C-alpha positions as protocol buffer text, in pm:
chain_id: "A"
residue {
  index: 1
  type: UNK
  ca { x: 0 y: 0 z: 0 }
}
residue {
  index: 2
  type: UNK
  ca { x: 139 y: 338 z: -101 }
}
residue {
  index: 3
  type: UNK
  ca { x: 185 y: 624 z: 143 }
}
residue {
  index: 4
  type: UNK
  ca { x: 16 y: 936 z: 5 }
}
residue {
  index: 5
  type: UNK
  ca { x: 79 y: 1299 z: 95 }
}
residue {
  index: 6
  type: UNK
  ca { x: -43 y: 1623 z: -64 }
}
residue {
  index: 7
  type: UNK
  ca { x: 210 y: 1607 z: -350 }
}
residue {
  index: 8
  type: UNK
  ca { x: 376 y: 1268 z: -324 }
}
residue {
  index: 9
  type: UNK
  ca { x: 316 y: 898 z: -348 }
}
residue {
  index: 10
  type: UNK
  ca { x: 564 y: 672 z: -169 }
}
residue {
  index: 11
  type: UNK
  ca { x: 531 y: 342 z: -348 }
}
residue {
  index: 12
  type: UNK
  ca { x: 673 y: 31 z: -180 }
}
residue {
  index: 13
  type: UNK
  ca { x: 948 y: -114 z: -398 }
}
residue {
  index: 14
  type: UNK
  ca { x: 864 y: -466 z: -503 }
}
residue {
  index: 15
  type: UNK
  ca { x: 1120 y: -723 z: -610 }
}
residue {
  index: 16
  type: UNK
  ca { x: 1032 y: -676 z: -979 }
}
residue {
  index: 17
  type: UNK
  ca { x: 1068 y: -296 z: -944 }
}
residue {
  index: 18
  type: UNK
  ca { x: 1418 y: -341 z: -803 }
}
residue {
  index: 19
  type: UNK
  ca { x: 1508 y: -569 z: -1094 }
}
residue {
  index: 20
  type: UNK
  ca { x: 1391 y: -287 z: -1321 }
}
residue {
  index: 21
  type: UNK
  ca { x: 1635 y: -46 z: -1152 }
}
residue {
  index: 22
  type: UNK
  ca { x: 1922 y: -264 z: -1270 }
}
residue {
  index: 23
  type: UNK
  ca { x: 1781 y: -261 z: -1624 }
}
residue {
  index: 24
  type: UNK
  ca { x: 1797 y: 121 z: -1645 }
}
residue {
  index: 25
  type: UNK
  ca { x: 1584 y: 430 z: -1606 }
}
residue {
  index: 26
  type: UNK
  ca { x: 1366 y: 363 z: -1911 }
}
residue {
  index: 27
  type: UNK
  ca { x: 1268 y: 16 z: -1785 }
}
residue {
  index: 28
  type: UNK
  ca { x: 1219 y: 144 z: -1430 }
}
residue {
  index: 29
  type: UNK
  ca { x: 998 y: 429 z: -1552 }
}
residue {
  index: 30
  type: UNK
  ca { x: 786 y: 184 z: -1751 }
}
residue {
  index: 31
  type: UNK
  ca { x: 754 y: -49 z: -1451 }
}
residue {
  index: 32
  type: UNK
  ca { x: 637 y: 238 z: -1227 }
}
residue {
  index: 33
  type: UNK
  ca { x: 438 y: 421 z: -1495 }
}
residue {
  index: 34
  type: UNK
  ca { x: 633 y: 745 z: -1446 }
}
residue {
  index: 35
  type: UNK
  ca { x: 930 y: 934 z: -1586 }
}
residue {
  index: 36
  type: UNK
  ca { x: 1255 y: 918 z: -1391 }
}
residue {
  index: 37
  type: UNK
  ca { x: 1443 y: 1225 z: -1268 }
}
residue {
  index: 38
  type: UNK
  ca { x: 1820 y: 1206 z: -1321 }
}
residue {
  index: 39
  type: UNK
  ca { x: 2002 y: 1160 z: -988 }
}
residue {
  index: 40
  type: UNK
  ca { x: 1684 y: 1032 z: -821 }
}
residue {
  index: 41
  type: UNK
  ca { x: 1906 y: 809 z: -606 }
}
residue {
  index: 42
  type: UNK
  ca { x: 2270 y: 851 z: -509 }
}
residue {
  index: 43
  type: UNK
  ca { x: 2548 y: 590 z: -515 }
}
residue {
  index: 44
  type: UNK
  ca { x: 2482 y: 474 z: -157 }
}
residue {
  index: 45
  type: UNK
  ca { x: 2119 y: 417 z: -250 }
}
residue {
  index: 46
  type: UNK
  ca { x: 2220 y: 191 z: -537 }
}
residue {
  index: 47
  type: UNK
  ca { x: 2402 y: -36 z: -291 }
}
residue {
  index: 48
  type: UNK
  ca { x: 2092 y: -42 z: -70 }
}
residue {
  index: 49
  type: UNK
  ca { x: 1875 y: -126 z: -370 }
}
residue {
  index: 50
  type: UNK
  ca { x: 2082 y: -437 z: -437 }
}
residue {
  index: 51
  type: UNK
  ca { x: 2055 y: -552 z: -76 }
}
residue {
  index: 52
  type: UNK
  ca { x: 1682 y: -477 z: -74 }
}
residue {
  index: 53
  type: UNK
  ca { x: 1630 y: -675 z: -393 }
}
residue {
  index: 54
  type: UNK
  ca { x: 1799 y: -976 z: -235 }
}
residue {
  index: 55
  type: UNK
  ca { x: 1588 y: -947 z: 81 }
}
residue {
  index: 56
  type: UNK
  ca { x: 1261 y: -914 z: -111 }
}
residue {
  index: 57
  type: UNK
  ca { x: 1348 y: -1216 z: -323 }
}
residue {
  index: 58
  type: UNK
  ca { x: 1334 y: -1420 z: -2 }
}
residue {
  index: 59
  type: UNK
  ca { x: 1040 y: -1240 z: 161 }
}
residue {
  index: 60
  type: UNK
  ca { x: 819 y: -1015 z: -59 }
}
residue {
  index: 61
  type: UNK
  ca { x: 607 y: -918 z: 245 }
}
residue {
  index: 62
  type: UNK
  ca { x: 893 y: -698 z: 370 }
}
residue {
  index: 63
  type: UNK
  ca { x: 816 y: -438 z: 98 }
}
residue {
  index: 64
  type: UNK
  ca { x: 575 y: -235 z: 313 }
}
residue {
  index: 65
  type: UNK
  ca { x: 844 y: -179 z: 579 }
}
residue {
  index: 66
  type: UNK
  ca { x: 1139 y: -134 z: 349 }
}
residue {
  index: 67
  type: UNK
  ca { x: 1231 y: 79 z: 48 }
}
residue {
  index: 68
  type: UNK
  ca { x: 981 y: 317 z: -119 }
}
residue {
  index: 69
  type: UNK
  ca { x: 1002 y: 509 z: -446 }
}
residue {
  index: 70
  type: UNK
  ca { x: 914 y: 877 z: -395 }
}
residue {
  index: 71
  type: UNK
  ca { x: 694 y: 988 z: -684 }
}
residue {
  index: 72
  type: UNK
  ca { x: 591 y: 1348 z: -747 }
}
residue {
  index: 73
  type: UNK
  ca { x: 225 y: 1304 z: -841 }
}
residue {
  index: 74
  type: UNK
  ca { x: 169 y: 1622 z: -1047 }
}
residue {
  index: 75
  type: UNK
  ca { x: 483 y: 1557 z: -1253 }
}
residue {
  index: 76
  type: UNK
  ca { x: 433 y: 1177 z: -1263 }
}
residue {
  index: 77
  type: UNK
  ca { x: 805 y: 1158 z: -1192 }
}
residue {
  index: 78
  type: UNK
  ca { x: 1027 y: 942 z: -970 }
}
residue {
  index: 79
  type: UNK
  ca { x: 1221 y: 1196 z: -763 }
}
residue {
  index: 80
  type: UNK
  ca { x: 1369 y: 1004 z: -474 }
}
residue {
  index: 81
  type: UNK
  ca { x: 1393 y: 709 z: -247 }
}
residue {
  index: 82
  type: UNK
  ca { x: 1292 y: 661 z: 112 }
}
residue {
  index: 83
  type: UNK
  ca { x: 1132 y: 424 z: 352 }
}
residue {
  index: 84
  type: UNK
  ca { x: 1200 y: 217 z: 656 }
}
residue {
  index: 85
  type: UNK
  ca { x: 1494 y: 7 z: 772 }
}
residue {
  index: 86
  type: UNK
  ca { x: 1287 y: -300 z: 841 }
}
residue {
  index: 87
  type: UNK
  ca { x: 966 y: -403 z: 1010 }
}
residue {
  index: 88
  type: UNK
  ca { x: 876 y: -263 z: 1351 }
}
residue {
  index: 89
  type: UNK
  ca { x: 1085 y: -425 z: 1624 }
}
residue {
  index: 90
  type: UNK
  ca { x: 1088 y: -334 z: 1990 }
}
residue {
  index: 91
  type: UNK
  ca { x: 826 y: -67 z: 1921 }
}
residue {
  index: 92
  type: UNK
  ca { x: 1043 y: 121 z: 1674 }
}
residue {
  index: 93
  type: UNK
  ca { x: 1114 y: 177 z: 1306 }
}
residue {
  index: 94
  type: UNK
  ca { x: 1384 y: 387 z: 1144 }
}
residue {
  index: 95
  type: UNK
  ca { x: 1321 y: 613 z: 845 }
}
residue {
  index: 96
  type: UNK
  ca { x: 1550 y: 741 z: 572 }
}
residue {
  index: 97
  type: UNK
  ca { x: 1499 y: 944 z: 255 }
}
residue {
  index: 98
  type: UNK
  ca { x: 1665 y: 1134 z: -28 }
}
residue {
  index: 99
  type: UNK
  ca { x: 1532 y: 1363 z: -299 }
}
residue {
  index: 100
  type: UNK
  ca { x: 1684 y: 1440 z: -640 }
}
residue {
  index: 101
  type: UNK
  ca { x: 1875 y: 1772 z: -644 }
}
residue {
  index: 102
  type: UNK
  ca { x: 1632 y: 1939 z: -891 }
}
residue {
  index: 103
  type: UNK
  ca { x: 1345 y: 1881 z: -646 }
}
residue {
  index: 104
  type: UNK
  ca { x: 1517 y: 1997 z: -328 }
}
residue {
  index: 105
  type: UNK
  ca { x: 1424 y: 2319 z: -150 }
}
residue {
  index: 106
  type: UNK
  ca { x: 1051 y: 2269 z: -211 }
}
residue {
  index: 107
  type: UNK
  ca { x: 959 y: 2098 z: 116 }
}
residue {
  index: 108
  type: UNK
  ca { x: 930 y: 1759 z: -53 }
}
residue {
  index: 109
  type: UNK
  ca { x: 1177 y: 1579 z: 172 }
}
residue {
  index: 110
  type: UNK
  ca { x: 988 y: 1711 z: 475 }
}
residue {
  index: 111
  type: UNK
  ca { x: 660 y: 1598 z: 319 }
}
residue {
  index: 112
  type: UNK
  ca { x: 797 y: 1250 z: 241 }
}
residue {
  index: 113
  type: UNK
  ca { x: 944 y: 1212 z: 590 }
}
residue {
  index: 114
  type: UNK
  ca { x: 616 y: 1331 z: 747 }
}
residue {
  index: 115
  type: UNK
  ca { x: 428 y: 1072 z: 543 }
}
residue {
  index: 116
  type: UNK
  ca { x: 659 y: 796 z: 665 }
}
residue {
  index: 117
  type: UNK
  ca { x: 638 y: 909 z: 1028 }
}
residue {
  index: 118
  type: UNK
  ca { x: 258 y: 932 z: 1017 }
}
residue {
  index: 119
  type: UNK
  ca { x: 234 y: 593 z: 846 }
}
residue {
  index: 120
  type: UNK
  ca { x: 458 y: 430 z: 1106 }
}
residue {
  index: 121
  type: UNK
  ca { x: 286 y: 583 z: 1408 }
}
residue {
  index: 122
  type: UNK
  ca { x: -55 y: 477 z: 1274 }
}
residue {
  index: 123
  type: UNK
  ca { x: 50 y: 116 z: 1342 }
}
residue {
  index: 124
  type: UNK
  ca { x: -6 y: 1 z: 1700 }
}
residue {
  index: 125
  type: UNK
  ca { x: 322 y: -194 z: 1706 }
}
residue {
  index: 126
  type: UNK
  ca { x: 519 y: 132 z: 1659 }
}
residue {
  index: 127
  type: UNK
  ca { x: 561 y: 363 z: 1957 }
}
residue {
  index: 128
  type: UNK
  ca { x: 857 y: 564 z: 1828 }
}
residue {
  index: 129
  type: UNK
  ca { x: 1038 y: 652 z: 1506 }
}
residue {
  index: 130
  type: UNK
  ca { x: 1414 y: 683 z: 1471 }
}
residue {
  index: 131
  type: UNK
  ca { x: 1634 y: 852 z: 1213 }
}
residue {
  index: 132
  type: UNK
  ca { x: 2004 y: 923 z: 1188 }
}
residue {
  index: 133
  type: UNK
  ca { x: 2208 y: 1193 z: 1019 }
}
residue {
  index: 134
  type: UNK
  ca { x: 2568 y: 1284 z: 973 }
}
residue {
  index: 135
  type: UNK
  ca { x: 2699 y: 1457 z: 1288 }
}
residue {
  index: 136
  type: UNK
  ca { x: 2650 y: 1817 z: 1171 }
}
residue {
  index: 137
  type: UNK
  ca { x: 2367 y: 2065 z: 1131 }
}
residue {
  index: 138
  type: UNK
  ca { x: 2221 y: 2016 z: 783 }
}
residue {
  index: 139
  type: UNK
  ca { x: 1902 y: 2018 z: 580 }
}
residue {
  index: 140
  type: UNK
  ca { x: 1829 y: 1671 z: 719 }
}
residue {
  index: 141
  type: UNK
  ca { x: 1862 y: 1780 z: 1081 }
}
residue {
  index: 142
  type: UNK
  ca { x: 1632 y: 2076 z: 1006 }
}
residue {
  index: 143
  type: UNK
  ca { x: 1373 y: 1841 z: 855 }
}
residue {
  index: 144
  type: UNK
  ca { x: 1383 y: 1609 z: 1154 }
}
residue {
  index: 145
  type: UNK
  ca { x: 1350 y: 1898 z: 1400 }
}
residue {
  index: 146
  type: UNK
  ca { x: 1058 y: 2038 z: 1197 }
}
residue {
  index: 147
  type: UNK
  ca { x: 884 y: 1700 z: 1230 }
}
residue {
  index: 148
  type: UNK
  ca { x: 935 y: 1694 z: 1605 }
}
residue {
  index: 149
  type: UNK
  ca { x: 1217 y: 1441 z: 1624 }
}
residue {
  index: 150
  type: UNK
  ca { x: 1466 y: 1521 z: 1895 }
}
residue {
  index: 151
  type: UNK
  ca { x: 1839 y: 1454 z: 1906 }
}
residue {
  index: 152
  type: UNK
  ca { x: 1904 y: 1169 z: 2149 }
}
residue {
  index: 153
  type: UNK
  ca { x: 2270 y: 1076 z: 2107 }
}
residue {
  index: 154
  type: UNK
  ca { x: 2586 y: 1078 z: 1902 }
}
residue {
  index: 155
  type: UNK
  ca { x: 2704 y: 726 z: 1823 }
}
residue {
  index: 156
  type: UNK
  ca { x: 2975 y: 553 z: 1626 }
}
residue {
  index: 157
  type: UNK
  ca { x: 2774 y: 321 z: 1401 }
}
residue {
  index: 158
  type: UNK
  ca { x: 2969 y: 14 z: 1281 }
}
residue {
  index: 159
  type: UNK
  ca { x: 2835 y: 61 z: 926 }
}
residue {
  index: 160
  type: UNK
  ca { x: 2805 y: 439 z: 895 }
}
residue {
  index: 161
  type: UNK
  ca { x: 3069 y: 577 z: 1133 }
}
residue {
  index: 162
  type: UNK
  ca { x: 2986 y: 880 z: 1352 }
}
residue {
  index: 163
  type: UNK
  ca { x: 2615 y: 969 z: 1338 }
}
residue {
  index: 164
  type: UNK
  ca { x: 2353 y: 1160 z: 1530 }
}
residue {
  index: 165
  type: UNK
  ca { x: 2045 y: 961 z: 1634 }
}
residue {
  index: 166
  type: UNK
  ca { x: 1699 y: 1124 z: 1643 }
}
residue {
  index: 167
  type: UNK
  ca { x: 1370 y: 1004 z: 1793 }
}
residue {
  index: 168
  type: UNK
  ca { x: 999 y: 1086 z: 1791 }
}
residue {
  index: 169
  type: UNK
  ca { x: 770 y: 916 z: 2041 }
}
residue {
  index: 170
  type: UNK
  ca { x: 401 y: 850 z: 1991 }
}
residue {
  index: 171
  type: UNK
  ca { x: 210 y: 1108 z: 2192 }
}
């Protein structure tokens, strides 16, 4: 089920969609029924897409709590990638997102993140949402603050190195 906001549709990436990514933007656009913005996903995202594809091959039901394509509805255009880092566990989910450079500065990343947070907190098994950023003030930290997430700690993540962890609790 897609997450819908005022201007966006966050479509869960299915296994076949992730195969289409490897086949190129034309094939991906046809699979999703949209055009594809250049730089819709950065190099780190491409690594995550490969891992996600492998996970969904084994368990297609993970799609709802994993990677989502961010589609700008009015433009019918794939503009980014976001979603969750797995199913709710211990009352929590973690979100992540990125928007193509041409679509930044329009509040779309905030809108996508808000959609993910609202979607997660609508599920009774989720009592808080996490996110992490690089350890510096940035557009991402501003988005998280705007959504009500609060800084909880600086950590040295074994995969990502130094990061700041953010949290929003269900009210």
